[in-house]
Backbone as a chain_set.jsonl record, in Angstrom:
{"seq": "XXXXXXXXXXXXXXXXXXXXXXXXXXXXXXXXXXXXXXXXXXXXXXXXXXXXXXXXXXXXXXXXXXXXXXXXXXXXXXXXXXXXXXXXXXXXXXXXXXXXXXXXXXXXXXXXXX", "coords": {"N": [[84.389, -25.119, 8.858], [86.616, -23.974, 6.054], [89.314, -21.238, 6.242], [89.623, -18.581, 4.41], [92.243, -17.563, 4.454], [95.745, -18.542, 5.267], [96.453, -18.478, 8.864], [99.317, -17.955, 8.995], [99.615, -15.808, 6.914], [98.033, -13.593, 7.615], [97.024, -10.613, 8.695], [97.253, -7.812, 11.438], [94.662, -7.57, 12.482], [92.464, -8.855, 11.183], [93.391, -12.053, 12.155], [92.936, -11.558, 15.315], [89.899, -10.898, 14.664], [89.48, -13.752, 13.664], [90.33, -14.625, 15.834], [88.189, -13.813, 17.235], [86.21, -15.095, 16.455], [86.332, -17.737, 16.446], [86.264, -17.955, 19.297], [83.462, -17.152, 19.374], [82.387, -19.467, 19.119], [83.093, -21.962, 20.286], [81.873, -20.941, 22.482], [78.909, -20.907, 21.619], [79.257, -23.734, 20.968], [79.527, -24.54, 24.138], [76.984, -23.881, 25.04], [75.585, -25.251, 23.93], [76.169, -28.258, 24.63], [75.636, -27.311, 27.321], [72.855, -27.022, 26.956], [71.851, -29.336, 26.345], [72.233, -31.323, 28.681], [70.526, -30.111, 30.787], [68.349, -30.318, 29.518], [68.5, -33.384, 29.997], [68.243, -33.672, 32.589], [66.225, -33.095, 33.041], [64.623, -34.241, 31.97], [65.469, -37.079, 33.604], [64.516, -36.092, 35.528], [61.797, -36.086, 35.789], [61.278, -38.513, 35.128], [61.537, -39.946, 37.49], [59.892, -38.875, 38.941], [57.821, -40.046, 38.267], [57.55, -42.863, 38.893], [58.097, -44.284, 36.988], [60.825, -44.934, 36.599], [61.282, -46.762, 39.037], [59.607, -48.971, 38.211], [60.648, -49.955, 36.264], [63.091, -50.53, 36.859], [62.121, -52.679, 38.888], [60.964, -54.526, 37.41], [63.199, -55.15, 35.59], [64.855, -56.653, 37.605], [63.3, -58.969, 38.741], [62.932, -60.39, 36.071], [65.379, -61.204, 35.757], [65.263, -62.442, 38.715], [63.723, -64.964, 37.854], [64.929, -65.765, 35.363], [67.063, -66.919, 36.82], [65.596, -68.558, 37.929], [64.786, -70.167, 36.319], [66.893, -71.267, 35.203], [68.33, -72.532, 37.235], [66.41, -74.755, 37.836], [66.496, -75.754, 34.8], [69.049, -76.653, 35.529], [68.481, -78.848, 37.232], [66.94, -80.298, 36.697], [68.356, -81.483, 34.471], [70.305, -82.857, 35.835], [68.983, -84.546, 37.6], [68.625, -86.287, 34.822], [70.851, -87.483, 34.295], [71.307, -88.762, 36.415], [68.917, -90.505, 36.214], [70.124, -91.564, 34.263], [73.36, -92.826, 34.724], [72.13, -94.225, 36.769], [70.571, -96.012, 34.959], [72.686, -97.591, 33.657], [74.042, -98.473, 35.799], [72.414, -100.455, 36.692], [71.83, -102.241, 33.96], [74.772, -103.198, 33.722], [74.872, -104.288, 36.074], [73.471, -106.042, 36.073], [74.063, -107.077, 32.995], [76.515, -108.455, 34.784], [75.272, -110.119, 36.263], [74.003, -112.412, 34.659], [76.555, -113.367, 33.551], [77.663, -114.628, 36.386], [76.056, -116.685, 36.622], [76.13, -117.68, 33.663], [78.377, -118.94, 33.942], [78.315, -120.181, 36.433], [76.31, -122.273, 35.416], [77.789, -123.63, 33.487], [79.739, -125.11, 35.295], [78.278, -126.574, 36.402], [77.898, -127.981, 34.528], [79.92, -129.531, 33.44], [80.787, -130.748, 35.897], [78.165, -132.524, 35.987], [78.938, -133.632, 33.884]], "CA": [[84.79, -23.747, 7.744], [87.749, -23.849, 5.763], [89.682, -20.418, 6.419], [90.25, -18.368, 2.823], [94.07, -17.471, 4.594], [96.84, -19.59, 6.443], [97.169, -17.717, 9.959], [100.25, -17.025, 8.843], [99.698, -15.023, 5.956], [96.658, -12.845, 7.83], [97.429, -9.52, 9.302], [96.78, -8.434, 12.818], [93.673, -7.388, 12.575], [91.986, -10.392, 10.85], [93.607, -12.692, 13.13], [92.2, -10.885, 15.809], [89.004, -11.18, 14.037], [89.557, -14.797, 13.765], [90.068, -15.294, 17.215], [86.247, -13.415, 18.299], [85.326, -16.255, 15.527], [86.56, -19.101, 17.638], [85.664, -18.023, 20.88], [81.992, -17.85, 19.744], [82.204, -20.809, 18.331], [83.107, -22.676, 21.564], [80.413, -20.51, 23.654], [78.185, -21.75, 21.195], [78.954, -25.362, 21.438], [79.082, -24.915, 25.153], [76.047, -23.833, 25.33], [74.759, -26.703, 23.053], [76.483, -28.79, 25.393], [74.828, -26.821, 28.633], [71.624, -27.155, 26.743], [71.399, -31.473, 25.954], [72.107, -31.622, 30.192], [69.934, -29.998, 30.91], [67.107, -31.411, 28.924], [68.785, -35.078, 30.199], [68.446, -33.992, 33.366], [64.7, -32.539, 33.147], [63.805, -36.302, 31.669], [65.54, -37.792, 34.361], [63.545, -36.2, 37.153], [60.211, -36.626, 35.395], [61.444, -40.093, 34.693], [61.958, -39.828, 38.628], [58.59, -38.336, 39.756], [56.291, -40.25, 37.618], [57.247, -43.691, 39.511], [58.957, -45.252, 35.56], [62.44, -45.693, 36.448], [60.947, -48.184, 39.975], [59.481, -49.865, 37.702], [61.876, -50.418, 35.223], [64.155, -51.463, 38.225], [61.684, -53.704, 39.413], [61.067, -55.517, 36.106], [65.031, -55.758, 35.121], [64.818, -57.876, 38.852], [62.355, -59.966, 38.251], [63.184, -60.811, 34.488], [66.68, -62.131, 36.547], [65.069, -63.495, 39.565], [63.03, -65.201, 36.63], [65.708, -66.15, 34.677], [67.634, -67.449, 37.989], [65.25, -69.522, 38.743], [64.646, -71.169, 35.003], [68.715, -72.024, 35.044], [68.036, -73.624, 38.53], [65.336, -75.357, 37.174], [66.859, -76.826, 34.014], [69.902, -77.67, 35.833], [67.916, -79.881, 37.846], [66.398, -81.398, 35.236], [69.125, -82.34, 33.907], [71.158, -83.423, 37.444], [68.192, -85.638, 37.428], [68.572, -87.484, 33.525], [72.412, -87.826, 34.673], [71.157, -89.426, 37.736], [68.397, -91.571, 35.945], [71.105, -92.72, 33.253], [73.792, -93.203, 35.522], [72.049, -95.788, 37.044], [70.408, -97.335, 33.939], [73.696, -98.131, 33.02], [74.914, -99.754, 36.572], [71.486, -102.051, 36.789], [72.332, -102.712, 32.801], [75.725, -103.766, 34.788], [75.127, -105.548, 37.244], [72.539, -107.71, 34.757], [75.352, -108.494, 33.055], [77.096, -108.869, 35.615], [74.226, -111.473, 36.837], [74.141, -113.115, 33.655], [77.675, -114.136, 33.769], [77.071, -115.571, 36.935], [74.66, -117.496, 35.927], [76.542, -118.439, 32.579], [79.811, -120.552, 34.345], [77.385, -122.113, 37.538], [76.153, -123.293, 34.725], [78.932, -124.022, 33.127], [80.28, -124.84, 36.609], [77.295, -128.048, 36.544], [77.805, -129.465, 33.087], [81.276, -129.892, 33.875], [80.369, -131.449, 37.421], [77.611, -133.799, 35.463], [80.302, -134.233, 32.548]], "C": [[86.132, -23.447, 7.196], [88.25, -21.484, 5.762], [90.465, -20.439, 4.781], [92.39, -17.87, 2.999], [94.499, -17.955, 5.058], [96.816, -18.423, 7.561], [98.437, -16.846, 9.802], [100.363, -15.678, 8.287], [98.822, -13.186, 6.487], [97.281, -12.286, 8.699], [96.906, -9.059, 10.619], [95.382, -8.092, 13.513], [92.965, -8.399, 12.536], [92.476, -11.475, 11.599], [93.026, -12.226, 14.628], [90.224, -11.116, 15.533], [88.647, -12.903, 14.354], [89.501, -15.586, 14.921], [88.999, -15.437, 18.206], [85.942, -14.84, 17.844], [85.217, -17.749, 16.515], [86.428, -18.995, 19.01], [84.252, -17.741, 20.655], [81.895, -18.759, 18.958], [81.841, -21.662, 19.336], [81.873, -22.047, 22.358], [79.454, -21.034, 23.423], [78.357, -23.396, 21.456], [78.661, -25.294, 22.369], [78.06, -24.995, 25.523], [74.717, -24.66, 24.734], [74.783, -27.707, 24.359], [75.176, -28.915, 26.907], [72.912, -27.709, 28.255], [70.752, -28.544, 26.816], [71.433, -31.39, 27.794], [71.193, -30.584, 30.904], [68.469, -30.067, 30.685], [67.18, -32.811, 29.435], [68.114, -34.703, 31.202], [67.213, -33.426, 33.903], [64.083, -33.93, 32.797], [64.237, -36.951, 32.445], [64.748, -37.706, 35.431], [62.449, -36.485, 36.9], [60.017, -38.218, 35.272], [60.751, -40.543, 36.593], [60.253, -39.486, 39.618], [58.016, -38.967, 39.158], [56.577, -41.704, 37.858], [58.299, -44.764, 38.135], [60.079, -46.06, 36.277], [62.133, -47.355, 38.413], [60.533, -49.254, 39.912], [60.188, -50.784, 36.706], [63.019, -51.527, 36.113], [63.508, -52.794, 38.414], [61.241, -54.896, 38.226], [62.1, -56.065, 35.282], [65.03, -56.857, 36.274], [64.316, -58.742, 38.783], [62.321, -60.659, 36.501], [64.753, -61.736, 35.296], [66.202, -62.911, 37.106], [64.614, -64.746, 38.572], [64.065, -66.067, 36.333], [66.596, -66.473, 35.455], [67.228, -68.751, 37.9], [65.127, -70.551, 37.129], [65.882, -72.31, 34.769], [68.518, -72.837, 36.193], [67.273, -74.883, 38.414], [65.971, -77.293, 36.178], [68.387, -77.386, 34.334], [69.861, -78.882, 36.971], [67.695, -80.775, 37.021], [67.189, -82.607, 34.814], [70.114, -83.237, 34.68], [70.078, -84.969, 36.954], [68.14, -86.635, 35.648], [70.151, -87.826, 33.952], [72.152, -88.646, 35.323], [70.472, -90.973, 36.779], [69.585, -92.348, 34.679], [72.486, -93.376, 33.975], [73.207, -95.079, 36.313], [71.015, -97.229, 36.695], [71.6, -97.876, 33.921], [74.369, -98.817, 34.213], [73.827, -100.338, 37.153], [71.721, -102.515, 35.822], [73.848, -103.804, 33.197], [75.854, -104.903, 35.658], [73.615, -106.582, 36.588], [73.563, -108.357, 34.141], [76.303, -109.43, 33.772], [76.885, -110.823, 36.118], [73.742, -112.612, 36.185], [75.248, -113.823, 33.089], [77.966, -115.073, 34.79], [77.023, -116.559, 36.846], [74.961, -118.734, 34.601], [77.647, -119.159, 33.26], [78.676, -120.73, 35.686], [76.829, -122.9, 36.721], [77.004, -124.026, 34.073], [79.801, -125.014, 33.746], [79.728, -126.926, 36.417], [77.455, -128.594, 35.999], [78.697, -129.539, 33.279], [80.787, -131.129, 34.89], [79.524, -132.628, 36.896], [78.273, -134.811, 34.123], [81.298, -135.262, 33.463]], "O": [[86.829, -22.665, 7.842], [87.474, -20.643, 5.309], [91.184, -21.229, 4.171], [93.324, -17.857, 2.197], [93.721, -18.317, 5.94], [97.188, -17.329, 7.138], [98.68, -15.697, 10.172], [100.913, -14.699, 8.791], [98.962, -12.081, 5.962], [98.014, -12.885, 9.486], [96.064, -9.816, 11.101], [95.061, -8.265, 14.689], [92.691, -8.999, 13.575], [91.462, -12.156, 11.753], [92.44, -13.238, 15.01], [89.499, -11.515, 16.445], [87.748, -13.265, 15.112], [88.968, -16.676, 15.127], [88.734, -16.176, 19.153], [85.503, -15.686, 18.623], [84.329, -18.439, 17.017], [86.491, -19.954, 19.779], [83.556, -18.009, 21.635], [81.139, -18.673, 17.99], [80.706, -22.12, 19.471], [80.979, -22.769, 22.8], [78.822, -21.637, 24.291], [77.57, -24.087, 22.105], [77.531, -25.761, 22.512], [77.755, -25.913, 26.284], [73.507, -24.69, 24.956], [73.778, -27.965, 25.022], [74.399, -29.769, 27.334], [72.18, -28.476, 28.881], [69.593, -28.79, 27.151], [70.273, -31.412, 28.208], [71.647, -30.432, 32.039], [67.588, -29.9, 31.528], [66.16, -33.5, 29.398], [67.021, -35.268, 31.154], [67.1, -33.263, 35.118], [63.167, -34.505, 33.385], [63.54, -37.965, 32.454], [64.32, -38.615, 36.141], [61.866, -37.2, 37.716], [59.0, -38.911, 35.307], [59.771, -41.249, 36.83], [59.827, -39.906, 40.694], [56.901, -38.481, 39.354], [55.891, -42.325, 37.046], [59.014, -45.728, 38.407], [60.231, -47.266, 36.475], [62.697, -48.427, 38.627], [60.646, -50.224, 40.662], [60.198, -52.001, 36.518], [63.471, -52.667, 36.012], [64.092, -53.855, 38.193], [61.297, -56.104, 38.458], [62.054, -57.038, 34.529], [65.21, -58.012, 35.889], [65.074, -59.711, 38.74], [61.451, -61.43, 36.097], [64.877, -62.956, 35.183], [66.267, -64.072, 36.705], [65.442, -65.656, 38.628], [64.168, -67.111, 36.978], [67.595, -66.379, 34.742], [67.913, -69.771, 37.821], [65.499, -71.723, 37.16], [65.92, -73.484, 34.402], [68.57, -74.046, 35.965], [67.629, -75.938, 38.939], [65.992, -78.512, 36.349], [68.916, -78.286, 33.682], [70.769, -79.579, 37.426], [68.242, -81.843, 36.749], [67.029, -83.827, 34.759], [70.644, -84.225, 34.172], [70.333, -85.971, 36.286], [67.498, -87.684, 35.597], [70.345, -89.004, 33.653], [72.742, -89.68, 35.008], [71.048, -92.049, 36.623], [69.678, -93.548, 34.421], [72.649, -94.57, 33.723], [73.589, -96.249, 36.353], [70.728, -98.317, 37.193], [71.503, -99.041, 34.307], [75.205, -99.68, 33.947], [74.084, -100.849, 38.243], [72.036, -103.674, 36.091], [73.87, -105.007, 32.937], [76.549, -105.899, 35.855], [73.114, -107.663, 36.895], [74.001, -109.491, 34.331], [76.713, -110.57, 33.549], [77.521, -111.87, 36.242], [73.214, -113.579, 36.733], [75.085, -114.738, 32.282], [78.428, -116.175, 34.493], [77.924, -117.387, 36.98], [74.52, -119.87, 34.424], [77.668, -120.331, 32.886], [78.214, -121.871, 35.667], [76.72, -124.098, 36.978], [76.866, -125.246, 34.159], [80.535, -125.725, 33.058], [80.373, -127.972, 36.348], [77.376, -129.798, 36.246], [78.272, -130.409, 34.039], [80.485, -132.265, 34.526], [79.932, -133.747, 37.205], [78.17, -135.954, 33.676], [82.262, -135.817, 32.935]]}, "num_chains": 1, "name": "protein.A"}
């Protein structure tokens, strides 16, 4: 709320009233904060007594466990697919190597026969 006059233009009685108004405003704000804290405290106490807090905590813990298990399974699947890919590449390389050896041997045999 804007003041009708600047404090420097007020007389002593007006300044005292202004100070008293400011004190009352501060008291009201403090009471509002205290009231909110009391309500919050009551809500937390009710939640603890009802067991809801334990249920929420266990739900969060089970979600974390499930998420970790899912992540672990995904990692295992990725590792298996990488291993299969590596084995496929290895067998493909071995197959090419065998074909090259066979080709070299047949070339040598042809040269001997000539």
